C-alpha positions as CSV (number, residue, x, y, z in Angstrom):
1,M,0.0,0.0,0.0
2,K,0.9,3.6,-0.4
3,I,-0.4,5.9,2.4
4,G,-0.9,9.6,2.1
5,I,-1.0,11.8,5.1
6,L,-1.8,15.5,5.6
7,N,-2.4,17.9,8.4
8,S,-5.3,20.3,8.1
9,G,-6.6,23.2,10.2
10,G,-4.8,24.9,13.0
11,D,-1.4,23.7,14.2
12,C,-1.1,21.7,17.4
13,P,1.6,20.2,19.6
14,G,1.8,16.4,18.7
15,L,1.2,16.6,15.0
16,N,4.8,15.5,14.3
17,A,4.2,12.6,16.7
18,V,1.3,11.4,14.5
19,I,3.5,11.6,11.4
20,H,6.2,9.6,13.3
21,G,3.7,6.9,14.2
22,V,2.3,6.6,10.7
23,V,5.7,6.5,9.0
24,G,7.2,4.0,11.5
25,A,4.2,1.6,11.4
26,A,3.9,1.8,7.6
27,D,7.6,1.1,7.2
28,Q,7.2,-2.1,9.3
29,L,4.7,-3.3,6.7
30,G,6.9,-2.3,3.8
31,W,4.5,0.5,2.7
32,E,5.4,3.9,1.4
33,V,4.2,7.1,3.0
34,I,3.5,10.3,1.0
35,G,3.2,13.5,3.0
36,F,1.2,16.3,1.4
37,R,2.2,19.8,2.3
38,D,-0.1,22.5,3.6
39,G,-3.2,20.3,4.1
40,F,-5.6,19.4,1.3
41,E,-4.0,22.1,-0.8
42,G,-1.1,19.8,-1.4
43,L,-3.4,17.5,-3.3
44,L,-4.1,20.0,-6.0
45,P,-2.2,19.4,-9.3
46,P,0.7,19.2,-9.8
47,G,0.8,18.1,-6.1
48,D,3.0,19.4,-3.3
49,F,4.3,16.3,-1.5
50,T,7.3,14.5,-0.1
51,V,8.1,10.8,0.4
52,L,8.5,10.2,4.1
53,K,10.9,7.5,5.4
54,P,11.8,6.7,9.1
55,K,15.0,8.7,8.8
56,D,12.9,11.8,8.0
57,T,11.1,11.6,11.3
58,I,14.1,11.2,13.6
59,G,14.0,13.9,16.2
60,I,10.6,15.3,15.3
61,L,8.7,14.1,18.4
62,K,10.0,17.0,20.4
63,L,9.0,19.6,17.7
64,G,5.9,21.7,17.9
65,G,3.9,22.4,14.7
66,T,4.2,20.1,11.8
67,I,7.0,19.3,9.3
68,L,4.3,19.1,6.6
69,G,2.7,22.5,7.2
70,T,-1.0,23.1,7.5
71,T,-3.7,25.6,6.7
72,N,-7.3,26.3,7.7
73,K,-8.1,28.3,4.6
74,G,-8.0,27.5,0.9
75,H,-10.1,25.5,-1.5
76,F,-11.1,22.8,1.0
77,A,-12.5,24.9,3.9
78,A,-15.7,23.1,5.1
79,K,-16.6,25.1,8.3
80,V,-17.8,28.6,7.7
81,G,-19.3,29.2,11.1
82,K,-20.6,27.5,14.2
83,G,-22.7,24.6,12.8
84,D,-22.5,25.9,9.2
85,I,-21.1,23.5,6.6
86,A,-19.9,24.1,3.1
87,E,-19.1,21.3,0.7
88,V,-16.0,21.3,-1.4
89,P,-16.9,22.0,-5.0
90,P,-16.9,18.9,-7.3
91,E,-14.2,20.4,-9.6
92,I,-11.8,20.8,-6.7
93,V,-12.5,17.2,-5.5
94,A,-11.8,15.9,-9.1
95,K,-8.5,17.7,-9.3
96,A,-7.3,16.4,-6.0
97,K,-8.5,12.9,-6.9
98,Q,-6.3,13.1,-10.0
99,T,-3.3,13.6,-7.9
100,M,-4.3,10.7,-5.6
101,D,-4.7,8.4,-8.7
102,E,-1.4,9.4,-10.3
103,L,0.5,8.7,-7.1
104,G,-1.3,5.5,-6.5
105,I,-2.5,6.5,-3.0
106,T,-4.4,3.6,-1.4
107,A,-5.2,5.3,1.9
108,L,-5.3,8.9,2.9
109,V,-4.8,9.8,6.6
110,I,-6.4,13.2,7.5
111,V,-5.1,14.7,10.7
112,G,-7.5,17.5,11.7
113,G,-10.4,18.8,13.7
114,D,-14.1,19.0,13.1
115,G,-13.8,21.1,9.9
116,S,-11.1,19.0,8.4
117,L,-12.9,15.7,9.2
118,T,-16.1,17.2,7.7
119,T,-14.1,17.5,4.5
120,G,-12.8,14.0,5.0
121,L,-16.4,12.7,5.4
122,Q,-17.4,14.3,2.1
123,L,-14.5,12.7,0.3
124,Y,-15.2,9.3,1.9
125,R,-18.8,9.4,0.7
126,E,-17.4,10.1,-2.8
127,G,-15.3,6.9,-2.6
128,W,-12.0,8.1,-1.2
129,P,-10.1,5.7,1.2
130,I,-10.1,8.1,4.2
131,I,-8.9,7.6,7.7
132,G,-9.3,10.4,10.2
133,V,-7.1,11.3,13.2
134,P,-8.6,13.9,15.6
135,K,-6.6,17.0,16.2
136,T,-7.5,19.9,18.4
137,I,-6.1,21.6,21.5
138,D,-9.7,22.4,22.4
139,N,-10.5,18.7,23.4
140,D,-14.0,19.2,22.2
141,L,-14.7,16.2,20.0
142,S,-17.3,13.9,21.6
143,A,-16.1,10.7,19.9
144,T,-12.8,10.8,21.8
145,A,-12.0,11.4,25.4
146,F,-8.8,13.2,24.7
147,T,-7.1,14.8,21.7
148,F,-3.4,15.3,21.5
149,G,-2.3,18.9,21.9
150,F,-4.8,19.5,24.8
151,D,-2.4,18.6,27.5
152,S,0.3,20.8,26.0
153,A,-2.1,23.7,25.8
154,V,-3.2,23.3,29.4
155,S,0.5,23.1,30.5
156,T,1.1,26.5,28.8
157,V,-1.9,28.0,30.6
158,V,-0.7,26.7,34.0
159,D,2.8,28.2,33.4
160,A,1.2,31.5,32.6
161,L,-1.0,31.4,35.7
162,D,2.0,30.6,37.9
163,R,3.7,33.8,36.6
164,L,0.6,36.0,36.8
165,H,0.0,34.8,40.4
166,T,3.3,36.2,41.6
167,T,2.9,39.6,39.9
168,G,-0.7,39.9,41.0
169,E,0.2,39.2,44.6
170,S,3.0,41.8,44.5
171,H,0.6,44.6,43.3
172,K,-2.6,43.3,44.9
173,R,-4.2,43.3,41.5
174,I,-6.8,41.3,39.7
175,M,-5.0,39.4,37.0
176,L,-7.0,38.0,34.2
177,L,-5.9,35.4,31.6
178,E,-7.9,34.8,28.4
179,V,-7.4,31.3,26.9
180,M,-8.4,29.4,23.8
181,G,-11.0,26.7,23.4
182,R,-13.6,28.2,21.1
183,H,-17.0,27.1,22.2
184,A,-15.7,24.6,24.8
185,G,-14.3,25.4,28.2
186,W,-11.9,22.5,28.7
187,I,-8.7,24.4,28.5
188,A,-10.0,27.1,30.8
189,L,-11.3,24.6,33.4
190,W,-8.3,22.3,33.5
191,G,-5.8,25.1,33.3
192,G,-7.7,27.2,35.8
193,I,-7.8,24.4,38.4
194,A,-4.2,23.3,37.9
195,G,-3.0,26.9,37.9
196,G,-4.7,27.9,41.1
197,A,-7.2,30.4,39.5
198,N,-9.8,31.8,41.8
199,V,-12.4,32.6,39.1
200,V,-12.9,30.5,35.9
201,L,-15.4,31.6,33.3
202,L,-16.6,29.1,30.7
203,P,-18.8,29.1,27.6
204,E,-21.0,26.5,29.1
205,I,-21.8,28.3,32.4
206,P,-23.4,31.8,32.2
207,F,-21.8,34.3,34.6
208,T,-22.8,37.6,36.1
209,F,-20.5,40.4,37.2
210,E,-22.5,40.7,40.4
211,K,-21.5,37.2,41.5
212,I,-17.8,37.7,40.5
213,T,-17.7,41.1,42.3
214,E,-19.2,39.7,45.4
215,F,-16.7,36.9,45.4
216,I,-13.7,39.2,45.0
217,N,-15.0,41.5,47.7
218,Q,-15.3,38.5,50.0
219,R,-11.7,37.6,49.3
220,D,-10.6,41.1,50.1
221,A,-12.4,41.0,53.4
222,Q,-10.6,37.7,54.2
223,G,-7.2,39.3,53.5
224,Y,-6.7,37.9,50.0
225,H,-6.0,41.0,48.0
226,S,-5.1,39.5,44.7
227,T,-7.5,37.5,42.5
228,L,-6.6,35.3,39.5
229,V,-9.3,35.0,36.8
230,V,-9.3,32.7,33.8
231,V,-11.8,33.4,31.0
232,A,-12.4,31.2,27.9
233,E,-12.4,33.0,24.6
234,G,-15.9,31.6,23.8
235,A,-17.6,32.6,27.1
236,S,-20.6,34.8,26.6
237,M,-20.9,38.2,28.3
238,P,-23.9,38.4,30.7
239,D,-25.9,40.0,27.9
240,G,-25.4,36.9,25.8
241,H,-23.0,38.2,23.1
242,I,-19.7,36.5,22.3
243,V,-16.8,38.8,21.7
244,T,-15.1,38.3,18.4
245,L,-12.0,39.7,16.7
246,D,-12.9,39.3,13.0
247,A,-16.0,37.8,11.4
248,N,-14.6,38.0,7.8
249,T,-11.8,35.4,7.8
250,G,-13.1,33.2,5.1
251,G,-13.9,30.5,7.7
252,E,-15.1,30.3,11.2
253,V,-15.3,33.5,13.2
254,R,-12.2,34.4,15.2
255,L,-13.1,34.6,18.9
256,G,-11.2,36.8,21.3
257,G,-11.2,40.0,23.2
258,I,-13.5,39.1,26.1
259,G,-10.5,39.3,28.5
260,E,-10.1,43.0,28.1
261,Q,-13.8,43.6,28.4
262,V,-14.2,41.6,31.6
263,A,-11.1,43.2,33.1
264,A,-12.4,46.7,32.5
265,K,-15.8,45.8,34.0
266,L,-14.2,44.2,37.1
267,Q,-11.9,47.2,37.7
268,K,-14.9,49.5,37.6
269,L,-17.1,47.4,39.9
270,T,-14.4,46.4,42.5
271,G,-12.2,49.5,42.4
272,K,-9.2,47.2,42.2
273,E,-6.4,47.6,39.6
274,T,-7.0,44.9,37.0
275,R,-4.7,43.7,34.2
276,A,-5.7,41.3,31.3
277,C,-3.4,39.0,29.4
278,T,-4.4,37.1,26.2
279,L,-2.3,33.9,25.9
280,G,-3.3,33.4,22.3
281,H,-1.2,31.2,20.0
282,L,1.4,30.5,22.7
283,Q,-1.1,27.7,23.5
284,R,-0.5,26.1,20.1
285,G,3.2,26.4,19.9
286,G,6.2,24.8,21.5
287,S,7.2,21.3,22.3
288,P,4.4,18.8,23.1
289,T,4.2,17.2,26.5
290,A,5.2,13.6,27.0
291,L,1.5,12.7,27.1
292,D,0.8,14.4,23.7
293,R,3.9,12.8,22.1
294,I,2.8,9.3,23.1
295,L,-0.9,9.9,22.3
296,G,0.0,11.3,18.9
297,M,2.2,8.4,18.1
298,R,-0.4,5.9,19.1
299,F,-3.0,7.7,17.0
300,G,-0.6,7.4,14.0
301,V,0.0,3.7,14.5
302,M,-3.8,3.0,14.8
303,A,-4.4,4.9,11.5
304,V,-2.0,2.5,9.8
305,K,-3.7,-0.5,11.4
306,L,-7.1,0.8,10.1
307,A,-5.6,1.1,6.6
308,E,-4.2,-2.4,6.8
309,E,-7.6,-3.7,7.7
310,G,-9.3,-1.7,5.0
311,R,-11.5,0.1,7.6
312,F,-12.0,3.4,5.8
313,G,-14.4,6.1,6.9
314,R,-13.1,5.6,10.5
315,M,-11.6,8.1,12.9
316,V,-9.0,7.1,15.5
317,S,-10.5,7.5,19.0
318,Y,-9.2,7.4,22.6
319,Q,-11.6,6.0,25.3
320,S,-10.9,4.5,28.7
321,Y,-7.1,4.5,28.2
322,H,-7.5,2.5,24.9
323,V,-7.0,3.7,21.3
324,D,-9.6,2.4,18.9
325,S,-11.8,4.0,16.2
326,V,-15.3,5.3,15.5
327,S,-17.0,6.2,12.2
328,I,-16.1,9.7,11.0
329,E,-19.8,10.4,10.5
330,E,-20.3,9.7,14.2
331,A,-17.4,11.9,15.2
332,V,-18.1,15.2,13.4
333,H,-20.5,17.9,14.4
334,Q,-20.8,16.5,17.9
335,L,-19.0,18.9,20.3
336,R,-18.0,17.6,23.7
337,L,-18.7,20.5,26.1
338,V,-18.2,20.9,29.8
339,E,-21.3,19.7,31.7
340,P,-22.2,22.3,34.3
341,E,-23.0,19.6,36.8
342,S,-20.0,17.4,36.0
343,E,-17.7,16.0,38.6
344,L,-14.9,18.3,37.6
345,V,-17.0,21.4,37.9
346,V,-18.3,20.3,41.3
347,A,-14.8,19.6,42.4
348,A,-13.7,23.1,41.3
349,K,-16.5,24.7,43.3
350,A,-15.7,22.5,46.3
351,V,-12.2,24.0,46.5
352,G,-13.5,27.6,46.3
353,I,-13.3,28.4,42.6
354,C,-16.0,30.8,41.5
355,L,-17.5,30.1,38.1
356,G,-19.6,33.2,38.1
357,D,-23.0,31.5,38.4
């Protein structure tokens, strides 16, 4: 067999680990691996690709990003908004299929998030031999308990909170950190708990400034003069609107900016000096954690196993400490969100974290 692999969507720590897993497992079977550059765009004639051999993946486990490049724009963008889907035009699919046929690709591994796998599902329904590998730092795909990149993103959040805690204590300020996650609050919740945040604001749990102000005033009365706040970029303001940076990106809307707005409001209501910090793409970059390196490698190996068994239209999945697979159709468009009454939320409240509700 000849396996093609591409990365699509945003970059993510652990992508190179997946490539390492695919190339290593395929080599054991005597198969060739073709890596397409810059996502699906690499499929368009004349094709932008490279042959990947085990020697090409030496030392890439520790690298962030992807040696193949990626994109969330171009001819294959399938997500144009929350819940909105756009099919790839037939003429674009035909051109890409021409490259596949000329190279003799017998399985195509797509490493991407919900949007990329939506494109993969369309291609599978049109007869392509597709295998999906879930990729998102947001950890918001319901068909898998964990996605690689999430642990690395949380670790970055925790490091930032550790630093903000010391400067906040020194100046007796409210320090606010805005984190990624889109419409899911997993990064904010896990990072907030591990980083010792006092307030964590999530998309799934509506908050009020009255509740937060009351909480901060109580802390002041108890002698705690600094408060650490984490807010997810997709959290809604009390009036229901979600703060965005740019609605005209040619894809999904760019979330961001809620941190500054919440900070300004809290400073006005509490009278305490408040500073906001947006962590942004620092959460996507840098070396992956050991967990993400191992998980990514396991995902890559499972993708090759699915190809060996001819089980196309499947997505690699991680459940109960075991790597298996589910149908791509089952995996896409099913966001896994934080349940407001979940054990983790209850635990956060039990140790005194305010979620603004």
